[in-house]
MARTIFI-532398 format. One record per residue: residue number from 1; x, y, z of N, C-alpha, C, O in turn. Coordinates in Angstrom, 3 decimals. Last residue first. Example, Ala and Ser with C-alpha at 12.3 -4.5 7.8 and 13.67 -1.06 7.14 Angstrom:
BEGIN
{pt 2,{12.850,-2.250,7.080},{13.670,-1.060,7.140},{12.900,0.030,7.870},{13.409,1.138,8.039}}
{pt 1,{13.190,-5.690,7.800},{12.300,-4.500,7.800},{13.200,-3.300,7.800},{14.236,-3.319,8.465}}
END
This chain:
BEGIN
{pt 190,{95.119,36.378,50.675},{96.169,37.246,50.107},{97.441,37.192,50.919},{98.418,37.860,50.580}}
{pt 189,{93.723,33.120,50.295},{94.020,34.296,51.137},{95.195,35.076,50.553},{96.137,34.498,50.011}}
{pt 188,{91.951,32.291,47.301},{93.112,32.091,48.179},{93.343,33.336,49.027},{93.184,34.461,48.554}}
{pt 187,{88.733,31.141,46.659},{89.603,32.311,46.703},{90.716,32.027,47.699},{90.456,31.575,48.814}}
{pt 186,{88.217,27.944,45.132},{88.124,28.870,46.266},{89.133,30.005,46.147},{90.228,29.842,45.608}}
{pt 185,{88.502,26.039,43.222},{87.986,27.337,42.777},{87.950,28.375,43.887},{87.686,29.550,43.632}}
{pt 184,{89.549,23.813,44.597},{90.263,24.354,43.448},{89.784,25.746,43.049},{90.584,26.557,42.581}}
{pt 183,{87.675,23.185,46.564},{89.005,23.639,46.948},{89.746,24.309,45.796},{90.488,25.269,46.006}}
{pt 182,{85.531,22.406,44.920},{85.373,23.510,45.877},{86.742,24.070,46.273},{86.936,25.285,46.310}}
{pt 181,{86.659,20.195,43.598},{86.283,21.388,42.837},{86.147,22.588,43.767},{86.606,23.679,43.431}}
{pt 180,{87.018,18.425,45.783},{88.147,18.843,44.955},{87.831,20.125,44.205},{88.648,21.045,44.178}}
{pt 179,{84.397,18.112,46.747},{85.447,18.634,47.628},{86.615,19.180,46.810},{87.138,20.256,47.100}}
{pt 178,{83.143,16.992,44.498},{82.677,18.277,45.035},{83.733,18.915,45.938},{83.937,20.128,45.894}}
{pt 177,{84.603,14.570,44.243},{84.574,15.559,43.161},{84.207,16.930,43.716},{84.885,17.918,43.435}}
{pt 176,{84.024,13.312,46.692},{85.406,13.652,46.343},{85.463,14.719,45.249},{86.265,15.650,45.317}}
{pt 175,{81.230,12.985,46.448},{81.787,13.759,47.563},{83.212,14.215,47.245},{83.569,15.366,47.497}}
{pt 174,{81.161,11.255,44.248},{80.602,12.595,44.122},{81.121,13.499,45.232},{81.421,14.667,44.982}}
{pt 173,{82.327,8.998,45.466},{82.984,9.652,44.332},{82.458,11.072,44.147},{83.239,11.994,43.914}}
{pt 172,{80.435,8.368,47.468},{81.817,8.692,47.819},{82.516,9.445,46.689},{83.220,10.424,46.937}}
{pt 171,{78.093,7.864,45.917},{78.103,8.879,46.965},{79.533,9.317,47.292},{79.806,10.514,47.381}}
{pt 170,{78.872,5.701,44.335},{78.492,6.960,43.706},{78.613,8.092,44.721},{79.168,9.149,44.421}}
{pt 169,{81.679,3.909,45.742},{80.255,4.200,45.596},{80.045,5.538,44.905},{80.929,6.395,44.893}}
{pt 168,{84.388,2.389,43.917},{83.866,3.287,44.948},{82.393,3.578,44.682},{81.925,3.501,43.547}}
{pt 167,{85.830,0.812,42.218},{84.568,0.283,42.729},{83.976,1.131,43.843},{83.156,0.650,44.625}}
{pt 166,{88.083,1.635,40.965},{88.194,1.340,42.395},{86.915,0.748,42.987},{86.914,0.246,44.111}}
{pt 165,{87.298,2.009,38.280},{88.522,1.273,38.611},{88.562,0.809,40.059},{89.027,-0.295,40.346}}
{pt 164,{84.866,3.474,38.381},{84.982,2.237,37.617},{86.163,1.381,38.033},{86.043,0.160,38.129}}
{pt 163,{85.571,5.646,40.020},{84.442,4.792,40.383},{84.542,3.444,39.672},{84.329,2.397,40.284}}
{pt 162,{87.659,6.752,38.520},{87.903,6.241,39.868},{86.796,5.279,40.293},{87.067,4.221,40.860}}
{pt 161,{86.261,7.571,36.236},{87.342,6.588,36.116},{87.604,5.944,37.475},{87.755,4.726,37.568}}
{pt 160,{84.544,9.465,37.348},{83.986,8.282,36.679},{85.029,7.186,36.556},{84.725,6.009,36.747}}
{pt 159,{86.477,11.292,38.376},{85.527,10.606,39.253},{84.945,9.359,38.623},{84.855,8.315,39.268}}
{pt 158,{87.727,12.199,36.063},{88.515,11.496,37.085},{87.598,10.710,38.019},{87.917,9.585,38.405}}
{pt 157,{85.514,13.470,34.874},{86.144,12.336,34.218},{86.950,11.510,35.221},{86.870,10.282,35.232}}
{pt 156,{85.110,15.499,36.792},{84.050,14.525,36.507},{84.641,13.277,35.861},{84.312,12.156,36.250}}
{pt 155,{87.546,16.842,36.546},{87.204,16.182,37.805},{86.066,15.181,37.632},{86.068,14.126,38.266}}
{pt 154,{87.406,17.809,33.924},{88.481,16.885,34.294},{88.159,16.162,35.597},{88.471,14.979,35.734}}
{pt 153,{85.126,19.480,34.028},{85.141,18.315,33.138},{86.206,17.313,33.585},{85.949,16.109,33.625}}
{pt 152,{86.048,21.407,35.926},{84.851,20.592,36.191},{84.881,19.329,35.341},{84.687,18.229,35.858}}
{pt 151,{88.233,22.463,34.530},{88.420,21.834,35.826},{87.243,20.912,36.153},{87.431,19.781,36.601}}
{pt 150,{86.989,23.652,32.343},{87.903,22.521,32.130},{88.139,21.757,33.419},{88.235,20.530,33.402}}
{pt 149,{85.609,25.700,33.752},{84.874,24.685,32.997},{85.745,23.452,32.749},{85.283,22.325,32.928}}
{pt 148,{87.755,27.137,34.740},{86.802,26.533,35.681},{86.017,25.432,34.969},{85.793,24.359,35.529}}
{pt 147,{88.844,27.996,32.303},{89.624,27.128,33.181},{88.698,26.406,34.168},{88.845,25.206,34.399}}
{pt 146,{86.832,29.685,31.368},{87.196,28.501,30.576},{87.978,27.490,31.417},{87.801,26.280,31.269}}
{pt 145,{86.932,31.690,33.351},{85.759,30.819,33.261},{86.068,29.558,32.455},{85.615,28.472,32.817}}
{pt 144,{90.162,31.927,34.975},{89.223,32.260,33.892},{88.068,31.250,33.839},{88.224,30.096,34.239}}
{pt 143,{91.073,32.703,38.146},{90.721,31.529,37.343},{89.743,31.940,36.246},{88.598,32.275,36.551}}
{pt 142,{91.307,34.897,39.684},{92.453,34.587,38.825},{92.193,33.375,37.930},{93.002,33.060,37.058}}
{pt 141,{89.116,35.005,41.338},{89.063,35.787,40.099},{90.280,35.572,39.192},{90.278,36.023,38.047}}
{pt 140,{87.774,32.182,42.791},{89.028,32.916,42.637},{89.014,33.671,41.305},{88.913,33.046,40.250}}
{pt 139,{84.562,32.443,44.057},{85.400,31.863,43.004},{86.600,32.779,42.812},{86.456,33.995,42.687}}
{pt 138,{83.307,33.903,46.016},{83.352,32.447,46.185},{84.164,31.731,45.117},{84.432,30.536,45.246}}
{pt 137,{82.793,36.647,45.865},{83.951,36.188,46.620},{84.053,34.684,46.813},{84.800,34.224,47.676}}
{pt 136,{80.923,37.716,44.242},{80.482,37.360,45.601},{81.603,36.737,46.442},{81.383,36.349,47.589}}
{pt 135,{82.412,38.165,41.890},{81.824,39.296,42.604},{81.441,38.945,44.040},{81.607,39.758,44.948}}
{pt 134,{83.073,35.555,41.124},{84.134,36.547,41.368},{83.596,37.670,42.256},{84.228,38.070,43.233}}
{pt 133,{80.505,34.505,40.818},{81.382,33.972,41.854},{82.552,34.886,42.159},{82.982,34.991,43.308}}
{pt 132,{79.701,35.898,38.589},{78.991,36.139,39.841},{79.836,35.637,41.016},{79.879,36.265,42.074}}
{pt 131,{81.427,34.697,36.744},{81.562,36.135,37.037},{80.870,36.478,38.351},{81.394,37.263,39.141}}
{pt 130,{80.290,32.137,36.735},{81.656,32.324,37.235},{81.886,33.798,37.588},{82.479,34.101,38.623}}
{pt 129,{77.782,32.728,35.613},{77.864,32.087,36.919},{79.248,32.308,37.538},{79.361,32.627,38.722}}
{pt 128,{78.537,33.739,33.135},{77.858,34.631,34.080},{77.904,34.063,35.498},{78.044,34.808,36.468}}
{pt 127,{79.579,31.397,31.950},{80.468,32.541,32.201},{79.846,33.498,33.216},{80.555,34.020,34.076}}
{pt 126,{77.186,29.940,31.745},{78.284,29.442,32.576},{79.214,30.595,32.942},{79.591,30.752,34.103}}
{pt 125,{75.772,31.570,29.959},{75.192,31.275,31.278},{76.279,30.779,32.246},{76.289,31.153,33.419}}
{pt 124,{77.386,31.598,27.604},{77.178,32.818,28.403},{76.630,32.559,29.809},{76.993,33.264,30.749}}
{pt 123,{79.689,28.831,27.471},{78.436,29.467,27.078},{78.178,30.633,28.033},{78.699,30.648,29.148}}
{pt 122,{83.244,29.293,27.012},{82.071,28.870,27.772},{80.806,29.483,27.195},{80.844,30.513,26.522}}
{pt 121,{85.229,28.570,24.032},{84.866,29.246,25.264},{83.599,28.693,25.888},{82.974,27.767,25.374}}
{pt 120,{84.072,27.196,21.291},{85.133,28.138,21.662},{84.662,28.888,22.893},{83.786,29.748,22.801}}
{pt 119,{83.063,23.756,21.583},{82.776,25.178,21.472},{83.976,26.015,21.885},{84.786,25.603,22.715}}
{pt 118,{83.984,21.082,19.572},{84.188,21.692,20.880},{83.948,23.197,20.759},{84.566,23.850,19.919}}
{pt 117,{81.378,20.101,17.329},{82.758,20.503,17.607},{82.825,21.143,18.983},{81.836,21.678,19.485}}
{pt 116,{78.973,19.305,16.389},{79.379,18.810,17.700},{80.842,19.105,17.990},{81.468,18.429,18.806}}
{pt 115,{78.774,20.556,13.965},{77.649,20.693,14.883},{78.028,20.245,16.292},{77.476,20.741,17.274}}
{pt 114,{81.012,19.772,12.520},{80.978,21.117,13.092},{79.844,21.309,14.090},{79.952,22.151,14.981}}
{pt 113,{82.703,16.887,12.847},{81.327,17.328,12.685},{81.193,18.708,13.321},{81.253,18.819,14.546}}
{pt 112,{85.216,15.941,13.412},{85.088,16.893,12.316},{83.664,17.362,12.065},{83.434,18.161,11.157}}
{pt 111,{84.128,12.792,14.453},{85.210,13.777,14.388},{84.997,14.670,13.187},{84.646,14.216,12.098}}
{pt 110,{81.343,11.789,15.901},{81.867,12.083,14.574},{82.902,13.170,14.589},{82.573,14.349,14.725}}
{pt 109,{80.627,11.025,18.356},{79.590,11.647,17.543},{80.101,12.055,16.170},{79.352,12.612,15.367}}
{pt 108,{82.714,10.246,19.797},{82.003,9.179,19.100},{80.896,9.740,18.219},{80.297,9.012,17.427}}
{pt 107,{84.403,11.792,21.292},{84.146,12.193,19.912},{83.491,11.078,19.112},{83.685,10.973,17.901}}
{pt 106,{84.630,11.384,23.919},{85.337,10.440,23.058},{85.132,10.725,21.581},{85.625,9.994,20.723}}
{pt 105,{82.901,13.316,24.958},{84.344,13.472,25.117},{85.120,12.579,24.161},{86.163,12.982,23.647}}
{pt 104,{80.390,12.171,24.274},{80.773,13.481,23.755},{82.291,13.639,23.804},{82.906,14.045,22.818}}
{pt 103,{80.546,9.802,25.737},{80.323,9.755,24.295},{80.774,11.068,23.658},{81.453,11.072,22.631}}
{pt 102,{80.817,10.877,28.294},{81.893,10.055,27.733},{81.762,9.958,26.220},{82.761,10.024,25.503}}
{pt 101,{78.349,12.086,28.646},{79.525,12.939,28.492},{80.725,12.160,27.962},{81.561,12.721,27.254}}
{pt 100,{76.794,9.756,28.805},{76.484,10.796,27.818},{77.727,11.646,27.560},{78.105,11.893,26.415}}
{pt 99,{77.920,8.432,30.980},{78.025,7.847,29.639},{77.721,8.864,28.547},{78.331,8.830,27.479}}
{pt 98,{77.391,10.468,33.117},{78.680,9.891,32.776},{78.798,9.351,31.365},{79.687,9.765,30.620}}
{pt 97,{75.469,12.001,34.297},{75.475,11.941,32.839},{76.752,11.285,32.314},{77.146,11.530,31.173}}
{pt 96,{75.755,12.351,36.995},{74.941,11.216,36.543},{74.826,11.112,35.030},{74.146,10.216,34.528}}
{pt 95,{77.239,14.755,37.063},{77.842,13.493,37.480},{77.069,12.290,36.946},{77.671,11.316,36.493}}
{pt 94,{75.698,16.981,36.474},{76.468,16.359,35.393},{77.039,15.003,35.768},{77.299,14.180,34.890}}
{pt 93,{74.641,17.591,39.013},{73.748,17.248,37.899},{74.492,16.522,36.780},{73.976,15.563,36.206}}
{pt 92,{77.000,18.144,40.472},{76.072,17.099,40.898},{75.163,16.652,39.758},{74.947,15.456,39.568}}
{pt 91,{78.064,20.304,39.024},{78.821,19.047,39.136},{77.894,17.897,39.533},{77.996,16.799,38.985}}
{pt 90,{76.023,22.161,39.515},{76.288,21.719,38.153},{77.068,20.403,38.165},{76.761,19.492,37.396}}
{pt 89,{76.287,22.560,42.256},{75.045,21.968,41.730},{75.266,21.429,40.318},{74.755,20.365,39.969}}
{pt 88,{78.844,23.775,42.268},{78.623,22.508,42.969},{77.360,21.801,42.445},{77.370,20.591,42.219}}
{pt 87,{78.286,26.120,40.870},{79.270,25.177,40.325},{79.060,23.803,40.956},{79.093,22.786,40.263}}
{pt 86,{76.544,27.292,42.714},{76.031,26.903,41.392},{76.987,25.918,40.721},{76.538,24.976,40.068}}
{pt 85,{78.303,27.837,44.773},{77.213,26.876,45.021},{76.595,26.419,43.699},{76.168,25.270,43.584}}
{pt 84,{79.981,29.741,43.508},{80.523,28.438,43.911},{79.416,27.421,44.170},{79.571,26.251,43.821}}
{pt 83,{78.208,31.916,43.155},{78.831,31.266,42.004},{79.324,29.878,42.354},{79.114,28.934,41.593}}
{pt 82,{75.291,31.606,45.267},{76.643,32.067,44.984},{77.178,31.358,43.737},{76.653,30.323,43.326}}
{pt 81,{71.941,31.618,43.829},{72.939,31.453,44.879},{74.296,32.006,44.491},{74.435,32.763,43.531}}
{pt 80,{71.192,30.973,40.341},{70.796,31.101,41.755},{71.987,30.931,42.690},{72.925,30.194,42.386}}
{pt 79,{71.829,30.427,37.738},{71.646,31.837,38.087},{71.308,32.052,39.559},{71.151,33.194,39.990}}
{pt 78,{71.870,27.662,37.441},{73.126,28.396,37.442},{72.992,29.848,37.884},{73.963,30.435,38.362}}
{pt 77,{70.315,25.212,38.061},{69.925,26.584,38.404},{71.150,27.487,38.527},{71.429,28.016,39.603}}
{pt 76,{70.471,22.555,37.464},{71.514,23.105,38.335},{71.242,24.547,38.733},{71.877,25.058,39.655}}
{pt 75,{68.476,22.139,35.598},{68.243,21.653,36.960},{69.274,22.211,37.941},{68.984,22.329,39.131}}
{pt 74,{69.764,23.141,33.320},{68.593,23.841,33.857},{68.334,23.427,35.305},{68.008,24.268,36.143}}
{pt 73,{71.707,21.150,33.024},{72.118,22.540,33.253},{70.964,23.336,33.845},{71.163,24.122,34.771}}
{pt 72,{70.076,18.951,32.502},{70.941,18.956,33.686},{71.379,20.374,34.029},{71.415,20.750,35.201}}
{pt 71,{68.887,19.735,30.067},{68.049,19.475,31.252},{68.883,19.531,32.541},{68.445,20.091,33.546}}
{pt 70,{71.182,19.934,28.453},{70.343,21.121,28.674},{69.460,20.934,29.907},{69.299,21.859,30.703}}
{pt 69,{72.028,17.276,28.478},{72.893,18.324,29.032},{72.084,19.580,29.344},{72.284,20.212,30.382}}
{pt 68,{69.864,16.097,27.153},{70.162,15.730,28.546},{71.053,16.768,29.213},{70.855,17.101,30.381}}
{pt 67,{70.074,17.325,24.617},{68.860,17.488,25.422},{69.128,17.165,26.891},{68.665,17.884,27.777}}
{pt 66,{72.613,16.449,23.757},{72.334,17.881,23.886},{71.128,18.122,24.796},{71.155,19.014,25.645}}
{pt 65,{72.096,13.683,23.682},{73.119,14.222,24.580},{72.884,15.708,24.820},{72.948,16.173,25.958}}
{pt 64,{70.182,13.609,21.621},{69.818,13.171,22.974},{70.805,13.715,24.001},{70.399,14.159,25.075}}
{pt 63,{71.775,14.476,19.495},{70.591,15.256,19.873},{70.146,14.897,21.290},{69.775,15.775,22.069}}
{pt 62,{73.663,12.374,19.460},{74.077,13.762,19.696},{72.921,14.636,20.134},{73.067,15.450,21.046}}
{pt 61,{72.019,10.248,18.793},{72.705,10.235,20.084},{73.157,11.652,20.434},{73.042,12.075,21.584}}
{pt 60,{71.339,11.043,16.206},{70.288,10.936,17.226},{70.890,10.922,18.629},{70.331,11.518,19.550}}
{pt 59,{73.879,10.853,15.052},{73.176,12.140,15.041},{72.066,12.145,16.098},{71.878,13.139,16.800}}
{pt 58,{74.366,8.153,15.357},{75.190,9.107,16.092},{74.569,10.499,16.114},{74.720,11.236,17.089}}
{pt 57,{72.475,7.119,13.551},{72.368,6.814,14.977},{73.166,7.825,15.802},{72.689,8.299,16.833}}
{pt 56,{73.505,8.130,11.150},{72.146,8.488,11.585},{71.968,8.247,13.080},{71.383,9.068,13.785}}
{pt 55,{76.028,6.861,11.122},{75.945,8.326,11.155},{74.561,8.788,11.617},{74.457,9.738,12.392}}
{pt 54,{75.357,4.159,10.852},{75.972,4.643,12.099},{75.845,6.162,12.222},{75.585,6.681,13.308}}
{pt 53,{72.159,4.053,9.133},{73.590,3.761,9.284},{74.098,4.364,10.587},{73.347,5.001,11.325}}
{pt 52,{69.403,4.230,9.520},{69.929,3.603,8.302},{71.400,3.220,8.430},{71.834,2.195,7.904}}
{pt 51,{67.505,3.538,12.172},{68.705,4.302,11.825},{69.406,3.601,10.678},{69.942,2.505,10.844}}
{pt 50,{65.259,1.905,12.141},{65.204,3.199,12.822},{66.343,4.113,12.418},{66.168,5.328,12.329}}
{pt 49,{66.066,-0.287,10.751},{64.781,0.314,10.393},{64.641,1.708,10.999},{63.982,2.579,10.431}}
{pt 48,{68.390,-1.017,12.060},{68.510,-0.346,10.752},{67.177,0.220,10.260},{67.170,1.126,9.427}}
{pt 47,{67.293,-2.278,14.308},{68.095,-1.072,14.478},{68.167,-0.302,13.165},{68.022,0.920,13.149}}
{pt 46,{66.153,-4.485,12.990},{65.291,-3.502,13.649},{66.044,-2.193,13.846},{65.504,-1.119,13.583}}
{pt 45,{68.498,-5.778,12.219},{67.553,-5.321,11.196},{66.619,-4.269,11.775},{66.328,-3.268,11.120}}
{pt 44,{69.568,-6.508,14.661},{70.268,-5.502,13.865},{69.355,-4.940,12.763},{69.440,-3.759,12.425}}
{pt 43,{67.030,-6.719,17.193},{67.873,-7.270,16.141},{68.525,-6.144,15.354},{68.086,-4.994,15.384}}
{pt 42,{67.271,-5.581,20.595},{66.611,-5.617,19.292},{67.560,-6.274,18.299},{68.762,-6.370,18.551}}
{pt 41,{68.409,-4.847,23.025},{67.529,-6.020,22.956},{66.651,-6.000,21.708},{65.470,-6.345,21.745}}
{pt 40,{70.337,-3.026,23.193},{68.966,-2.494,23.125},{67.931,-3.608,23.105},{66.728,-3.352,23.160}}
{pt 39,{72.556,-4.663,23.060},{72.295,-3.945,24.309},{70.876,-3.391,24.353},{70.278,-3.297,25.424}}
{pt 38,{72.311,-5.453,20.356},{72.230,-6.445,21.427},{71.889,-5.775,22.749},{71.028,-6.258,23.484}}
{pt 37,{72.721,-2.977,19.091},{71.452,-3.688,18.918},{71.258,-4.708,20.030},{70.166,-4.820,20.588}}
{pt 36,{75.381,-2.519,19.850},{74.322,-1.603,20.291},{72.962,-2.278,20.177},{72.137,-2.158,21.083}}
{pt 35,{76.688,-4.578,18.548},{76.798,-4.463,20.006},{75.671,-3.597,20.556},{75.085,-3.903,21.594}}
{pt 34,{76.038,-3.867,15.909},{75.565,-5.136,16.459},{75.608,-5.132,17.984},{74.686,-5.618,18.638}}
{pt 33,{77.490,-1.596,15.577},{76.031,-1.468,15.613},{75.408,-2.741,16.162},{74.363,-2.694,16.811}}
{pt 32,{80.380,-1.792,17.803},{79.667,-1.997,16.538},{78.172,-1.745,16.710},{77.658,-1.687,17.827}}
{pt 31,{82.477,0.555,19.499},{81.500,-0.537,19.502},{80.745,-0.596,18.183},{80.506,0.425,17.538}}
{pt 30,{84.310,2.506,19.907},{84.436,1.739,18.667},{83.426,0.595,18.581},{83.515,-0.242,17.682}}
{pt 29,{83.894,3.550,22.443},{83.528,4.371,21.285},{83.591,3.625,19.953},{82.990,4.063,18.972}}
{pt 28,{82.728,2.116,25.122},{83.591,1.701,24.010},{83.190,2.461,22.754},{82.248,2.065,22.067}}
{pt 27,{81.169,3.444,26.980},{82.192,2.523,27.467},{83.190,2.136,26.390},{84.354,1.860,26.684}}
{pt 26,{79.574,4.975,25.371},{80.227,5.615,26.504},{81.335,4.754,27.076},{82.325,5.269,27.595}}
{pt 25,{78.484,3.098,23.681},{79.530,3.976,23.143},{80.247,4.746,24.249},{81.404,5.131,24.083}}
{pt 24,{76.621,1.924,25.512},{77.668,1.123,24.873},{78.809,2.010,24.375},{79.977,1.708,24.621}}
{pt 23,{74.990,4.139,26.304},{75.635,3.274,27.285},{76.829,2.536,26.671},{77.918,2.525,27.245}}
{pt 22,{74.150,5.152,23.821},{74.854,6.007,24.774},{75.628,5.160,25.772},{76.794,5.437,26.053}}
{pt 21,{72.843,2.896,22.798},{74.004,3.456,22.094},{74.815,4.343,23.027},{76.044,4.286,23.020}}
{pt 20,{70.732,2.635,24.601},{71.740,1.573,24.524},{73.002,2.091,23.839},{74.112,1.759,24.256}}
{pt 19,{69.324,4.985,23.954},{69.847,4.788,25.314},{70.946,3.729,25.321},{71.975,3.904,25.974}}
{pt 18,{68.663,4.395,21.268},{69.497,5.569,21.580},{70.123,5.407,22.970},{71.315,5.662,23.147}}
{pt 17,{67.036,2.144,21.668},{68.241,2.042,20.840},{69.193,3.195,21.155},{70.398,2.984,21.294}}
{pt 16,{64.990,3.243,23.198},{65.794,2.146,23.758},{67.093,1.983,22.974},{68.140,1.711,23.562}}
{pt 15,{63.894,5.049,21.371},{64.579,5.564,22.563},{65.450,4.493,23.196},{66.540,4.795,23.683}}
{pt 14,{62.791,3.216,19.546},{63.809,4.183,19.093},{64.600,4.703,20.282},{65.827,4.794,20.224}}
{pt 13,{60.933,1.980,21.241},{62.012,1.195,20.633},{63.136,2.112,20.182},{64.309,1.816,20.412}}
{pt 12,{59.256,4.165,21.854},{59.977,3.469,22.926},{61.138,2.650,22.372},{62.214,2.625,22.969}}
{pt 11,{58.288,4.791,19.301},{59.056,5.798,20.039},{59.863,5.137,21.158},{61.017,5.499,21.389}}
{pt 10,{56.886,2.445,18.708},{58.030,2.844,17.871},{58.914,3.846,18.607},{60.140,3.763,18.545}}
{pt 9,{54.899,2.607,20.684},{55.823,1.469,20.665},{57.067,1.810,19.857},{58.183,1.498,20.274}}
{pt 8,{53.604,4.933,19.870},{54.215,4.855,21.193},{55.238,3.746,21.270},{56.312,3.914,21.848}}
{pt 7,{52.685,4.118,17.343},{53.608,5.254,17.457},{54.322,5.239,18.792},{55.523,5.504,18.852}}
{pt 6,{50.988,2.058,18.142},{52.115,1.760,17.268},{53.151,2.870,17.379},{54.348,2.604,17.494}}
{pt 5,{49.138,3.530,19.641},{49.912,2.475,20.296},{51.150,2.115,19.474},{52.227,1.894,20.028}}
{pt 4,{48.114,5.200,17.642},{48.807,5.798,18.783},{49.664,4.768,19.512},{50.773,5.073,19.950}}
{pt 3,{46.851,3.344,15.997},{48.000,4.093,15.468},{48.805,4.717,16.601},{50.033,4.764,16.540}}
{pt 2,{46.115,0.324,17.874},{45.775,1.620,17.305},{47.042,2.300,16.800},{48.156,1.891,17.126}}
{pt 1,{46.080,-3.127,17.089},{46.707,-1.987,17.738},{46.276,-0.699,17.058},{46.099,-0.640,15.841}}
END
């Protein structure tokens, strides 16, 4: 094997472990490294060659979560269209990140880790999207941006739980989330 093939193989194995960790920890934040190794189809010794301990693996999972969230946010094109249409796109993009966001929500990345602490308020791009919605009349100006963000997170969580418990299709659950969020952020008649 060439060095490039070895590097490619190592990168794929490392990514398989991270992907398995996201999937397993998204369903069970207390899962063992053995559970993750089994899901990644590698031995525990192999897992430890890539990640010395749980903290190292969780740091890699955190970096992967950050990257996936950034890609989903970029794909939602928050600066385009009305504020409400951007919120809808964001919900659609985030919906498929269920296990990633479950890991983040469950604090499986390490309680007390300042790097992954809950941010104070919305990021500027999200806040600008909501402000645009106030101006274009598609988001109720009585709803602070932080509230809109919490609403999105709670509806996504409710959707994932509903899908798992009720066996509803992805399409149906996403439709319910989008309908609920649209109704919740809409401007009320005076």
